[in-house]
PDB file of N, CA, C, O and CB in Angstrom:
ATOM      1  N   MET A   1     150.569 109.271 130.881  1.00  0.00           N
ATOM      2  CA  MET A   1     150.183 110.580 131.181  1.00  0.00           C
ATOM      3  C   MET A   1     148.628 110.551 131.498  1.00  0.00           C
ATOM      4  O   MET A   1     147.879 109.697 131.024  1.00  0.00           O
ATOM      5  CB  MET A   1     150.558 111.539 129.988  1.00  0.00           C
ATOM      6  N   ASN A   2     148.225 111.552 132.332  1.00  0.00           N
ATOM      7  CA  ASN A   2     146.928 111.603 132.753  1.00  0.00           C
ATOM      8  C   ASN A   2     146.105 112.575 131.794  1.00  0.00           C
ATOM      9  O   ASN A   2     146.609 113.613 131.365  1.00  0.00           O
ATOM     10  CB  ASN A   2     146.902 112.033 134.221  1.00  0.00           C
ATOM     11  N   ASN A   3     144.938 112.214 131.516  1.00  0.00           N
ATOM     12  CA  ASN A   3     144.037 113.064 130.631  1.00  0.00           C
ATOM     13  C   ASN A   3     143.613 114.352 131.466  1.00  0.00           C
ATOM     14  O   ASN A   3     143.414 114.308 132.680  1.00  0.00           O
ATOM     15  CB  ASN A   3     142.678 112.195 130.143  1.00  0.00           C
ATOM     16  N   LYS A   4     143.504 115.400 130.762  1.00  0.00           N
ATOM     17  CA  LYS A   4     143.054 116.552 131.386  1.00  0.00           C
ATOM     18  C   LYS A   4     141.817 117.098 130.739  1.00  0.00           C
ATOM     19  O   LYS A   4     141.629 116.766 129.569  1.00  0.00           O
ATOM     20  CB  LYS A   4     144.101 117.532 131.404  1.00  0.00           C
ATOM     21  N   LEU A   5     140.899 117.928 131.353  1.00  0.00           N
ATOM     22  CA  LEU A   5     139.769 118.370 130.656  1.00  0.00           C
ATOM     23  C   LEU A   5     140.091 119.668 129.913  1.00  0.00           C
ATOM     24  O   LEU A   5     140.697 120.599 130.445  1.00  0.00           O
ATOM     25  CB  LEU A   5     138.618 118.539 131.599  1.00  0.00           C
ATOM     26  N   PHE A   6     139.614 119.675 128.551  1.00  0.00           N
ATOM     27  CA  PHE A   6     139.832 120.929 127.770  1.00  0.00           C
ATOM     28  C   PHE A   6     138.512 121.186 127.118  1.00  0.00           C
ATOM     29  O   PHE A   6     137.650 120.320 126.970  1.00  0.00           O
ATOM     30  CB  PHE A   6     141.027 120.818 126.682  1.00  0.00           C
ATOM     31  N   GLN A   7     138.393 122.611 126.683  1.00  0.00           N
ATOM     32  CA  GLN A   7     137.255 122.945 125.877  1.00  0.00           C
ATOM     33  C   GLN A   7     137.821 123.815 124.704  1.00  0.00           C
ATOM     34  O   GLN A   7     138.785 124.563 124.868  1.00  0.00           O
ATOM     35  CB  GLN A   7     136.122 123.708 126.741  1.00  0.00           C
ATOM     36  N   TYR A   8     137.183 123.677 123.544  1.00  0.00           N
ATOM     37  CA  TYR A   8     137.618 124.445 122.426  1.00  0.00           C
ATOM     38  C   TYR A   8     136.323 124.737 121.547  1.00  0.00           C
ATOM     39  O   TYR A   8     135.260 124.119 121.590  1.00  0.00           O
ATOM     40  CB  TYR A   8     138.767 123.657 121.613  1.00  0.00           C
ATOM     41  N   ALA A   9     136.617 125.699 120.831  1.00  0.00           N
ATOM     42  CA  ALA A   9     135.571 126.323 119.798  1.00  0.00           C
ATOM     43  C   ALA A   9     136.481 126.824 118.588  1.00  0.00           C
ATOM     44  O   ALA A   9     137.695 127.025 118.637  1.00  0.00           O
ATOM     45  CB  ALA A   9     134.623 127.691 120.501  1.00  0.00           C
ATOM     46  N   ILE A  10     135.719 126.967 117.599  1.00  0.00           N
ATOM     47  CA  ILE A  10     136.497 127.486 116.231  1.00  0.00           C
ATOM     48  C   ILE A  10     135.741 128.755 115.802  1.00  0.00           C
ATOM     49  O   ILE A  10     134.511 128.773 115.761  1.00  0.00           O
ATOM     50  CB  ILE A  10     136.466 126.298 114.883  1.00  0.00           C
ATOM     51  N   LEU A  11     136.425 129.707 115.516  1.00  0.00           N
ATOM     52  CA  LEU A  11     135.803 130.995 115.088  1.00  0.00           C
ATOM     53  C   LEU A  11     136.346 131.367 113.742  1.00  0.00           C
ATOM     54  O   LEU A  11     137.453 131.029 113.323  1.00  0.00           O
ATOM     55  CB  LEU A  11     136.074 132.150 116.116  1.00  0.00           C
ATOM     56  N   PHE A  12     135.435 132.119 113.084  1.00  0.00           N
ATOM     57  CA  PHE A  12     135.933 132.727 111.692  1.00  0.00           C
ATOM     58  C   PHE A  12     135.963 134.231 111.757  1.00  0.00           C
ATOM     59  O   PHE A  12     135.019 134.808 112.296  1.00  0.00           O
ATOM     60  CB  PHE A  12     134.957 132.301 110.441  1.00  0.00           C
ATOM     61  N   HIS A  13     137.011 134.942 111.230  1.00  0.00           N
ATOM     62  CA  HIS A  13     136.956 136.294 111.323  1.00  0.00           C
ATOM     63  C   HIS A  13     137.268 136.756 109.887  1.00  0.00           C
ATOM     64  O   HIS A  13     138.292 136.429 109.287  1.00  0.00           O
ATOM     65  CB  HIS A  13     137.913 136.842 112.414  1.00  0.00           C
ATOM     66  N   PRO A  14     136.249 137.584 109.362  1.00  0.00           N
ATOM     67  CA  PRO A  14     136.383 138.023 108.063  1.00  0.00           C
ATOM     68  C   PRO A  14     137.548 139.018 107.962  1.00  0.00           C
ATOM     69  O   PRO A  14     138.112 139.496 108.946  1.00  0.00           O
ATOM     70  CB  PRO A  14     135.102 138.610 107.600  1.00  0.00           C
ATOM     71  N   THR A  15     137.881 139.306 106.593  1.00  0.00           N
ATOM     72  CA  THR A  15     138.938 140.312 106.338  1.00  0.00           C
ATOM     73  C   THR A  15     138.255 141.664 106.530  1.00  0.00           C
ATOM     74  O   THR A  15     137.033 141.798 106.594  1.00  0.00           O
ATOM     75  CB  THR A  15     139.594 140.170 104.854  1.00  0.00           C
ATOM     76  N   GLU A  16     139.182 142.695 106.621  1.00  0.00           N
ATOM     77  CA  GLU A  16     138.655 144.053 106.671  1.00  0.00           C
ATOM     78  C   GLU A  16     137.731 144.338 105.478  1.00  0.00           C
ATOM     79  O   GLU A  16     136.691 144.986 105.599  1.00  0.00           O
ATOM     80  CB  GLU A  16     139.809 145.064 106.701  1.00  0.00           C
ATOM     81  N   LYS A  17     138.178 143.804 104.289  1.00  0.00           N
ATOM     82  CA  LYS A  17     137.392 143.946 103.131  1.00  0.00           C
ATOM     83  C   LYS A  17     136.128 143.338 103.036  1.00  0.00           C
ATOM     84  O   LYS A  17     135.171 143.940 102.550  1.00  0.00           O
ATOM     85  CB  LYS A  17     138.046 143.546 102.141  1.00  0.00           C
ATOM     86  N   GLU A  18     136.049 142.089 103.502  1.00  0.00           N
ATOM     87  CA  GLU A  18     134.823 141.296 103.612  1.00  0.00           C
ATOM     88  C   GLU A  18     133.925 142.042 104.680  1.00  0.00           C
ATOM     89  O   GLU A  18     132.715 142.102 104.467  1.00  0.00           O
ATOM     90  CB  GLU A  18     135.152 139.736 104.047  1.00  0.00           C
ATOM     91  N   ALA A  19     134.456 142.606 105.804  1.00  0.00           N
ATOM     92  CA  ALA A  19     133.692 143.161 106.709  1.00  0.00           C
ATOM     93  C   ALA A  19     132.983 144.362 106.078  1.00  0.00           C
ATOM     94  O   ALA A  19     131.761 144.497 106.149  1.00  0.00           O
ATOM     95  CB  ALA A  19     134.480 143.482 107.870  1.00  0.00           C
ATOM     96  N   LYS A  20     133.859 145.302 105.407  1.00  0.00           N
ATOM     97  CA  LYS A  20     133.429 146.451 104.820  1.00  0.00           C
ATOM     98  C   LYS A  20     132.336 146.176 103.681  1.00  0.00           C
ATOM     99  O   LYS A  20     131.209 146.671 103.681  1.00  0.00           O
ATOM    100  CB  LYS A  20     134.633 147.163 104.301  1.00  0.00           C
ATOM    101  N   ASP A  21     132.790 145.412 102.827  1.00  0.00           N
ATOM    102  CA  ASP A  21     132.045 145.216 101.446  1.00  0.00           C
ATOM    103  C   ASP A  21     130.846 144.295 101.591  1.00  0.00           C
ATOM    104  O   ASP A  21     129.835 144.482 100.914  1.00  0.00           O
ATOM    105  CB  ASP A  21     133.027 144.575 100.321  1.00  0.00           C
ATOM    106  N   GLU A  22     130.951 143.256 102.506  1.00  0.00           N
ATOM    107  CA  GLU A  22     129.853 142.373 102.562  1.00  0.00           C
ATOM    108  C   GLU A  22     129.117 142.407 103.982  1.00  0.00           C
ATOM    109  O   GLU A  22     128.134 141.688 104.164  1.00  0.00           O
ATOM    110  CB  GLU A  22     130.359 140.970 102.226  1.00  0.00           C
ATOM    111  N   GLY A  23     129.562 143.177 104.898  1.00  0.00           N
ATOM    112  CA  GLY A  23     129.107 143.341 106.148  1.00  0.00           C
ATOM    113  C   GLY A  23     129.211 142.028 106.951  1.00  0.00           C
ATOM    114  O   GLY A  23     128.388 141.760 107.827  1.00  0.00           O
ATOM    115  N   LEU A  24     130.243 141.212 106.634  1.00  0.00           N
ATOM    116  CA  LEU A  24     130.419 140.073 107.477  1.00  0.00           C
ATOM    117  C   LEU A  24     131.002 140.407 108.756  1.00  0.00           C
ATOM    118  O   LEU A  24     131.675 141.426 108.916  1.00  0.00           O
ATOM    119  CB  LEU A  24     131.217 139.090 106.842  1.00  0.00           C
ATOM    120  N   LYS A  25     130.738 139.506 109.741  1.00  0.00           N
ATOM    121  CA  LYS A  25     131.260 139.731 111.136  1.00  0.00           C
ATOM    122  C   LYS A  25     131.767 138.365 111.734  1.00  0.00           C
ATOM    123  O   LYS A  25     131.347 137.304 111.272  1.00  0.00           O
ATOM    124  CB  LYS A  25     130.094 140.366 112.087  1.00  0.00           C
ATOM    125  N   SER A  26     132.623 138.402 112.708  1.00  0.00           N
ATOM    126  CA  SER A  26     133.272 137.234 113.278  1.00  0.00           C
ATOM    127  C   SER A  26     132.150 136.322 113.770  1.00  0.00           C
ATOM    128  O   SER A  26     131.194 136.813 114.370  1.00  0.00           O
ATOM    129  CB  SER A  26     134.280 137.622 114.443  1.00  0.00           C
ATOM    130  N   LYS A  27     132.238 134.971 113.530  1.00  0.00           N
ATOM    131  CA  LYS A  27     131.165 134.152 113.978  1.00  0.00           C
ATOM    132  C   LYS A  27     131.918 132.694 114.630  1.00  0.00           C
ATOM    133  O   LYS A  27     133.105 132.400 114.485  1.00  0.00           O
ATOM    134  CB  LYS A  27     130.077 133.871 112.610  1.00  0.00           C
ATOM    135  N   VAL A  28     131.075 132.041 115.236  1.00  0.00           N
ATOM    136  CA  VAL A  28     131.463 130.660 115.799  1.00  0.00           C
ATOM    137  C   VAL A  28     131.083 129.799 114.718  1.00  0.00           C
ATOM    138  O   VAL A  28     129.930 129.812 114.286  1.00  0.00           O
ATOM    139  CB  VAL A  28     130.737 130.221 117.203  1.00  0.00           C
ATOM    140  N   ILE A  29     132.044 128.992 114.214  1.00  0.00           N
ATOM    141  CA  ILE A  29     131.687 127.860 113.244  1.00  0.00           C
ATOM    142  C   ILE A  29     131.616 126.579 113.746  1.00  0.00           C
ATOM    143  O   ILE A  29     130.970 125.710 113.161  1.00  0.00           O
ATOM    144  CB  ILE A  29     132.577 127.765 112.201  1.00  0.00           C
ATOM    145  N   ILE A  30     132.262 126.359 114.853  1.00  0.00           N
ATOM    146  CA  ILE A  30     132.152 124.965 115.690  1.00  0.00           C
ATOM    147  C   ILE A  30     131.950 125.538 117.168  1.00  0.00           C
ATOM    148  O   ILE A  30     132.779 126.209 117.781  1.00  0.00           O
ATOM    149  CB  ILE A  30     133.678 123.868 115.568  1.00  0.00           C
ATOM    150  N   ASP A  31     130.703 125.148 117.617  1.00  0.00           N
ATOM    151  CA  ASP A  31     130.419 125.579 118.975  1.00  0.00           C
ATOM    152  C   ASP A  31     131.295 124.764 120.025  1.00  0.00           C
ATOM    153  O   ASP A  31     131.839 123.691 119.763  1.00  0.00           O
ATOM    154  CB  ASP A  31     128.876 125.398 119.264  1.00  0.00           C
ATOM    155  N   LEU A  32     131.356 125.413 121.232  1.00  0.00           N
ATOM    156  CA  LEU A  32     132.123 124.757 122.431  1.00  0.00           C
ATOM    157  C   LEU A  32     132.002 123.373 122.626  1.00  0.00           C
ATOM    158  O   LEU A  32     130.906 122.876 122.888  1.00  0.00           O
ATOM    159  CB  LEU A  32     131.732 125.304 123.672  1.00  0.00           C
ATOM    160  N   LYS A  33     133.099 122.656 122.514  1.00  0.00           N
ATOM    161  CA  LYS A  33     133.056 121.282 122.765  1.00  0.00           C
ATOM    162  C   LYS A  33     134.103 120.869 123.976  1.00  0.00           C
ATOM    163  O   LYS A  33     135.183 121.454 124.053  1.00  0.00           O
ATOM    164  CB  LYS A  33     133.374 120.542 121.403  1.00  0.00           C
ATOM    165  N   THR A  34     133.784 119.969 124.796  1.00  0.00           N
ATOM    166  CA  THR A  34     134.616 119.428 125.858  1.00  0.00           C
ATOM    167  C   THR A  34     135.237 118.113 125.527  1.00  0.00           C
ATOM    168  O   THR A  34     134.562 117.197 125.057  1.00  0.00           O
ATOM    169  CB  THR A  34     133.836 119.288 127.081  1.00  0.00           C
ATOM    170  N   VAL A  35     136.369 118.020 125.740  1.00  0.00           N
ATOM    171  CA  VAL A  35     137.169 116.624 125.462  1.00  0.00           C
ATOM    172  C   VAL A  35     138.197 116.431 126.561  1.00  0.00           C
ATOM    173  O   VAL A  35     138.566 117.326 127.322  1.00  0.00           O
ATOM    174  CB  VAL A  35     137.993 116.615 123.965  1.00  0.00           C
ATOM    175  N   LEU A  36     138.630 115.159 126.571  1.00  0.00           N
ATOM    176  CA  LEU A  36     139.896 114.843 127.444  1.00  0.00           C
ATOM    177  C   LEU A  36     140.973 114.615 126.522  1.00  0.00           C
ATOM    178  O   LEU A  36     140.810 114.018 125.459  1.00  0.00           O
ATOM    179  CB  LEU A  36     139.746 113.558 128.409  1.00  0.00           C
ATOM    180  N   ALA A  37     142.147 115.113 126.937  1.00  0.00           N
ATOM    181  CA  ALA A  37     143.284 115.010 126.169  1.00  0.00           C
ATOM    182  C   ALA A  37     144.438 115.169 127.122  1.00  0.00           C
ATOM    183  O   ALA A  37     144.261 115.685 128.225  1.00  0.00           O
ATOM    184  CB  ALA A  37     143.292 116.015 125.043  1.00  0.00           C
ATOM    185  N   THR A  38     145.710 114.702 126.692  1.00  0.00           N
ATOM    186  CA  THR A  38     146.985 114.778 127.497  1.00  0.00           C
ATOM    187  C   THR A  38     147.567 116.186 127.313  1.00  0.00           C
ATOM    188  O   THR A  38     148.205 116.646 128.260  1.00  0.00           O
ATOM    189  CB  THR A  38     148.063 113.650 127.033  1.00  0.00           C
ATOM    190  N   GLU A  39     147.420 116.918 126.206  1.00  0.00           N
ATOM    191  CA  GLU A  39     148.034 118.163 125.940  1.00  0.00           C
ATOM    192  C   GLU A  39     147.155 119.014 125.053  1.00  0.00           C
ATOM    193  O   GLU A  39     146.343 118.533 124.264  1.00  0.00           O
ATOM    194  CB  GLU A  39     149.368 117.956 125.326  1.00  0.00           C
ATOM    195  N   GLU A  40     147.350 120.230 125.217  1.00  0.00           N
ATOM    196  CA  GLU A  40     146.611 121.381 124.501  1.00  0.00           C
ATOM    197  C   GLU A  40     146.677 121.174 123.052  1.00  0.00           C
ATOM    198  O   GLU A  40     145.697 121.238 122.311  1.00  0.00           O
ATOM    199  CB  GLU A  40     147.214 122.798 124.833  1.00  0.00           C
ATOM    200  N   ILE A  41     148.030 120.892 122.635  1.00  0.00           N
ATOM    201  CA  ILE A  41     148.353 120.831 121.195  1.00  0.00           C
ATOM    202  C   ILE A  41     147.483 119.690 120.569  1.00  0.00           C
ATOM    203  O   ILE A  41     147.056 119.753 119.416  1.00  0.00           O
ATOM    204  CB  ILE A  41     149.942 120.565 120.961  1.00  0.00           C
ATOM    205  N   LYS A  42     147.271 118.717 121.358  1.00  0.00           N
ATOM    206  CA  LYS A  42     146.393 117.554 120.706  1.00  0.00           C
ATOM    207  C   LYS A  42     145.011 118.050 120.495  1.00  0.00           C
ATOM    208  O   LYS A  42     144.456 117.850 119.414  1.00  0.00           O
ATOM    209  CB  LYS A  42     146.311 116.210 121.640  1.00  0.00           C
ATOM    210  N   VAL A  43     144.422 118.683 121.460  1.00  0.00           N
ATOM    211  CA  VAL A  43     143.237 119.372 121.277  1.00  0.00           C
ATOM    212  C   VAL A  43     143.068 120.329 120.080  1.00  0.00           C
ATOM    213  O   VAL A  43     142.061 120.278 119.374  1.00  0.00           O
ATOM    214  CB  VAL A  43     143.034 120.055 122.414  1.00  0.00           C
ATOM    215  N   ALA A  44     143.999 121.142 119.879  1.00  0.00           N
ATOM    216  CA  ALA A  44     143.947 121.957 118.757  1.00  0.00           C
ATOM    217  C   ALA A  44     143.986 121.231 117.447  1.00  0.00           C
ATOM    218  O   ALA A  44     143.230 121.564 116.535  1.00  0.00           O
ATOM    219  CB  ALA A  44     144.993 122.878 118.824  1.00  0.00           C
ATOM    220  N   MET A  45     144.930 120.154 117.314  1.00  0.00           N
ATOM    221  CA  MET A  45     144.820 119.350 116.267  1.00  0.00           C
ATOM    222  C   MET A  45     143.575 118.743 116.048  1.00  0.00           C
ATOM    223  O   MET A  45     143.167 118.855 114.892  1.00  0.00           O
ATOM    224  CB  MET A  45     145.698 118.475 116.335  1.00  0.00           C
ATOM    225  N   GLU A  46     142.832 118.112 116.857  1.00  0.00           N
ATOM    226  CA  GLU A  46     141.663 117.516 116.813  1.00  0.00           C
ATOM    227  C   GLU A  46     140.564 118.535 116.315  1.00  0.00           C
ATOM    228  O   GLU A  46     139.687 118.205 115.517  1.00  0.00           O
ATOM    229  CB  GLU A  46     141.393 116.938 118.134  1.00  0.00           C
ATOM    230  N   ALA A  47     140.669 119.662 116.792  1.00  0.00           N
ATOM    231  CA  ALA A  47     139.826 120.855 116.527  1.00  0.00           C
ATOM    232  C   ALA A  47     140.097 121.230 114.990  1.00  0.00           C
ATOM    233  O   ALA A  47     139.135 121.440 114.251  1.00  0.00           O
ATOM    234  CB  ALA A  47     140.210 122.127 117.582  1.00  0.00           C
ATOM    235  N   ALA A  48     141.266 121.303 114.568  1.00  0.00           N
ATOM    236  CA  ALA A  48     141.553 121.632 113.095  1.00  0.00           C
ATOM    237  C   ALA A  48     140.962 120.646 112.204  1.00  0.00           C
ATOM    238  O   ALA A  48     140.565 121.022 111.101  1.00  0.00           O
ATOM    239  CB  ALA A  48     143.053 121.695 112.793  1.00  0.00           C
ATOM    240  N   MET A  49     140.851 119.363 112.571  1.00  0.00           N
ATOM    241  CA  MET A  49     140.239 118.425 111.658  1.00  0.00           C
ATOM    242  C   MET A  49     138.779 118.612 111.372  1.00  0.00           C
ATOM    243  O   MET A  49     138.222 118.098 110.403  1.00  0.00           O
ATOM    244  CB  MET A  49     140.426 117.118 112.159  1.00  0.00           C
ATOM    245  N   GLU A  50     138.181 119.379 112.270  1.00  0.00           N
ATOM    246  CA  GLU A  50     136.637 119.698 112.209  1.00  0.00           C
ATOM    247  C   GLU A  50     136.319 120.971 111.560  1.00  0.00           C
ATOM    248  O   GLU A  50     135.152 121.363 111.551  1.00  0.00           O
ATOM    249  CB  GLU A  50     136.007 119.762 113.611  1.00  0.00           C
ATOM    250  N   ILE A  51     137.434 121.777 110.916  1.00  0.00           N
ATOM    251  CA  ILE A  51     137.109 122.916 110.259  1.00  0.00           C
ATOM    252  C   ILE A  51     136.231 122.485 109.012  1.00  0.00           C
ATOM    253  O   ILE A  51     136.670 121.636 108.236  1.00  0.00           O
ATOM    254  CB  ILE A  51     138.392 123.695 109.897  1.00  0.00           C
ATOM    255  N   PRO A  52     135.024 123.054 108.823  1.00  0.00           N
ATOM    256  CA  PRO A  52     134.297 122.777 107.669  1.00  0.00           C
ATOM    257  C   PRO A  52     134.975 122.961 106.406  1.00  0.00           C
ATOM    258  O   PRO A  52     135.886 123.789 106.413  1.00  0.00           O
ATOM    259  CB  PRO A  52     133.190 123.512 107.664  1.00  0.00           C
ATOM    260  N   ALA A  53     134.719 122.360 105.319  1.00  0.00           N
ATOM    261  CA  ALA A  53     135.166 122.366 104.080  1.00  0.00           C
ATOM    262  C   ALA A  53     135.125 123.845 103.487  1.00  0.00           C
ATOM    263  O   ALA A  53     136.065 124.348 102.873  1.00  0.00           O
ATOM    264  CB  ALA A  53     134.377 121.385 103.311  1.00  0.00           C
ATOM    265  N   GLU A  54     134.082 124.386 103.716  1.00  0.00           N
ATOM    266  CA  GLU A  54     133.851 125.699 102.997  1.00  0.00           C
ATOM    267  C   GLU A  54     134.828 126.816 103.641  1.00  0.00           C
ATOM    268  O   GLU A  54     134.910 127.923 103.109  1.00  0.00           O
ATOM    269  CB  GLU A  54     132.232 126.164 103.138  1.00  0.00           C
ATOM    270  N   TYR A  55     135.497 126.523 104.693  1.00  0.00           N
ATOM    271  CA  TYR A  55     136.477 127.437 105.362  1.00  0.00           C
ATOM    272  C   TYR A  55     137.873 127.070 105.255  1.00  0.00           C
ATOM    273  O   TYR A  55     138.748 127.795 105.730  1.00  0.00           O
ATOM    274  CB  TYR A  55     136.193 127.550 106.753  1.00  0.00           C
ATOM    275  N   LYS A  56     138.172 125.801 104.558  1.00  0.00           N
ATOM    276  CA  LYS A  56     139.591 125.310 104.416  1.00  0.00           C
ATOM    277  C   LYS A  56     140.399 126.392 103.497  1.00  0.00           C
ATOM    278  O   LYS A  56     141.612 126.521 103.665  1.00  0.00           O
ATOM    279  CB  LYS A  56     139.608 123.753 103.706  1.00  0.00           C
ATOM    280  N   SER A  57     139.794 127.063 102.652  1.00  0.00           N
ATOM    281  CA  SER A  57     140.525 127.947 101.717  1.00  0.00           C
ATOM    282  C   SER A  57     140.762 129.250 102.506  1.00  0.00           C
ATOM    283  O   SER A  57     141.624 130.011 102.067  1.00  0.00           O
ATOM    284  CB  SER A  57     139.695 128.210 100.327  1.00  0.00           C
ATOM    285  N   LYS A  58     140.159 129.554 103.512  1.00  0.00           N
ATOM    286  CA  LYS A  58     140.248 130.754 104.270  1.00  0.00           C
ATOM    287  C   LYS A  58     140.981 130.458 105.755  1.00  0.00           C
ATOM    288  O   LYS A  58     140.585 131.041 106.764  1.00  0.00           O
ATOM    289  CB  LYS A  58     138.733 131.349 104.426  1.00  0.00           C
ATOM    290  N   ILE A  59     141.950 129.616 105.782  1.00  0.00           N
ATOM    291  CA  ILE A  59     142.434 129.016 106.980  1.00  0.00           C
ATOM    292  C   ILE A  59     143.035 130.137 107.744  1.00  0.00           C
ATOM    293  O   ILE A  59     142.964 130.093 108.972  1.00  0.00           O
ATOM    294  CB  ILE A  59     143.435 127.864 106.721  1.00  0.00           C
ATOM    295  N   ASP A  60     143.656 131.201 107.121  1.00  0.00           N
ATOM    296  CA  ASP A  60     144.228 132.246 107.870  1.00  0.00           C
ATOM    297  C   ASP A  60     143.169 133.144 108.587  1.00  0.00           C
ATOM    298  O   ASP A  60     143.541 134.013 109.375  1.00  0.00           O
ATOM    299  CB  ASP A  60     145.083 133.055 106.964  1.00  0.00           C
ATOM    300  N   GLN A  61     141.894 132.940 108.323  1.00  0.00           N
ATOM    301  CA  GLN A  61     140.905 133.735 109.041  1.00  0.00           C
ATOM    302  C   GLN A  61     140.259 132.917 110.096  1.00  0.00           C
ATOM    303  O   GLN A  61     139.292 133.367 110.710  1.00  0.00           O
ATOM    304  CB  GLN A  61     139.861 134.292 108.108  1.00  0.00           C
ATOM    305  N   ILE A  62     140.753 131.712 110.345  1.00  0.00           N
ATOM    306  CA  ILE A  62     140.242 130.816 111.343  1.00  0.00           C
ATOM    307  C   ILE A  62     141.069 130.950 112.622  1.00  0.00           C
ATOM    308  O   ILE A  62     142.291 131.093 112.607  1.00  0.00           O
ATOM    309  CB  ILE A  62     140.250 129.373 110.826  1.00  0.00           C
ATOM    310  N   GLN A  63     140.307 130.894 113.755  1.00  0.00           N
ATOM    311  CA  GLN A  63     140.940 130.886 115.083  1.00  0.00           C
ATOM    312  C   GLN A  63     140.439 129.741 115.863  1.00  0.00           C
ATOM    313  O   GLN A  63     139.224 129.582 115.984  1.00  0.00           O
ATOM    314  CB  GLN A  63     140.688 132.177 115.841  1.00  0.00           C
ATOM    315  N   ILE A  64     141.294 128.922 116.407  1.00  0.00           N
ATOM    316  CA  ILE A  64     140.959 127.760 117.198  1.00  0.00           C
ATOM    317  C   ILE A  64     141.299 128.275 118.645  1.00  0.00           C
ATOM    318  O   ILE A  64     142.445 128.607 118.951  1.00  0.00           O
ATOM    319  CB  ILE A  64     141.802 126.381 116.735  1.00  0.00           C
ATOM    320  N   VAL A  65     140.332 128.319 119.439  1.00  0.00           N
ATOM    321  CA  VAL A  65     140.576 128.561 120.949  1.00  0.00           C
ATOM    322  C   VAL A  65     140.397 127.479 121.860  1.00  0.00           C
ATOM    323  O   VAL A  65     139.366 126.807 121.831  1.00  0.00           O
ATOM    324  CB  VAL A  65     139.730 129.570 121.443  1.00  0.00           C
ATOM    325  N   VAL A  66     141.370 127.245 122.709  1.00  0.00           N
ATOM    326  CA  VAL A  66     141.412 126.154 123.584  1.00  0.00           C
ATOM    327  C   VAL A  66     141.712 126.584 125.044  1.00  0.00           C
ATOM    328  O   VAL A  66     142.616 127.376 125.307  1.00  0.00           O
ATOM    329  CB  VAL A  66     142.421 125.184 123.091  1.00  0.00           C
ATOM    330  N   ARG A  67     140.926 126.034 125.959  1.00  0.00           N
ATOM    331  CA  ARG A  67     141.291 126.298 127.325  1.00  0.00           C
ATOM    332  C   ARG A  67     141.306 124.947 128.130  1.00  0.00           C
ATOM    333  O   ARG A  67     140.588 123.976 127.895  1.00  0.00           O
ATOM    334  CB  ARG A  67     140.292 127.337 127.955  1.00  0.00           C
ATOM    335  N   ALA A  68     142.168 125.049 129.032  1.00  0.00           N
ATOM    336  CA  ALA A  68     142.361 123.727 129.983  1.00  0.00           C
ATOM    337  C   ALA A  68     141.685 124.209 131.308  1.00  0.00           C
ATOM    338  O   ALA A  68     141.620 125.384 131.667  1.00  0.00           O
ATOM    339  CB  ALA A  68     144.124 123.240 130.273  1.00  0.00           C
ATOM    340  N   PHE A  69     141.198 123.138 131.974  1.00  0.00           N
ATOM    341  CA  PHE A  69     140.720 123.287 133.382  1.00  0.00           C
ATOM    342  C   PHE A  69     141.664 122.729 134.291  1.00  0.00           C
ATOM    343  O   PHE A  69     141.446 122.757 135.502  1.00  0.00           O
ATOM    344  CB  PHE A  69     139.400 122.646 133.616  1.00  0.00           C
TER     345      PHE A  69
END
């Protein structure tokens, strides 16, 4: 298979309670990265491995965004 160019970033979204009580807002926790891969799912799996430890317990608030070129 041929490799394709992909970009990904990882976002954190606070719960409604965190946003209200603590004033938290959505933020980028892993800046945009460019990689070569054969499939989008492989990029998403690679990105998931980079989620910082302090966010692992809040995995349901994490969004991995991937786009292909």
